[in-house]
N, C-alpha and C positions, 0 to 999 in steps of 0.2 A: 288595755288590749285583752282580747279573748278570741276564741275560735268558735265558728258555727258551721253546721253542715249546709252547704250551698246546693239547693236542689238542681239547678241547671248545670253546674259544674260537676255534680256528683262526687264531691270531696269536701273535706274541711278546709276552710279558709280563715286566715287571721283577719280580725276586725279591730280598727282603732276608733274609739269614741271620744269626742270632746266633751269635757265636763265644765260647768261654769266655775269661774275663779272663786266665787263666794261659798262654795260647798258642793257636796255630791248629792245629798238628798234634800228634798223639800224646796229646792230653788226652782226658778223657771228653767224650762228645757232649752238647750242650745239648738239654734236653727241650722246647724251644720250637719249634713248627713254623715253617717259612718263612712270611714275610708276602708275599703277592702284590700287585702293583700298589701299592707303598707311595707315599704322598704326604706331603710335609712340610707340616704345618699351622702349627706355631709353632717358632721358634728363639730361644732366649735364650742369648747367649754366656756369661753368668755362671751359668746354672742347668741348661739341658738343651734337649731338643727333643721335640715331639710328632709322631708318625708315625701315619697311619691306612692301612688296607688290609684284606685278608682272608686267612684261612687256609682250606685245604681239608683236611678230615679225613673219611675214609670217604665221599667224594663230596659232602659238605655244605660250604657256605661259611659261615664265621663272620667277620663284619665286626667290626673292633675298632681301637682306638687304643693305641699304645705310648708311654708317657712315658719317655724315656731321659735319665737324670740323669748329669751329669759326676761322676766319682769320681776323687779324687786318688790317685795311686799311692803305696803305702807303701814305704819303703826297707827 
């Protein structure tokens, strides 16, 4: 997560970016757009968490929620 200046909102907004499981640099880019103004709705330490926010695609906002589930790493 990081913050950017949003020109239309004229203020800084939080941004959540998805990264690939296999690493941060040098890997293929994730096809999921950034989630702006993410908010944590639920958090289950044994299952995952629910985040809501919005994406901007071609100047349109799409509000949505992401369910992120914990995945055990394979050796």
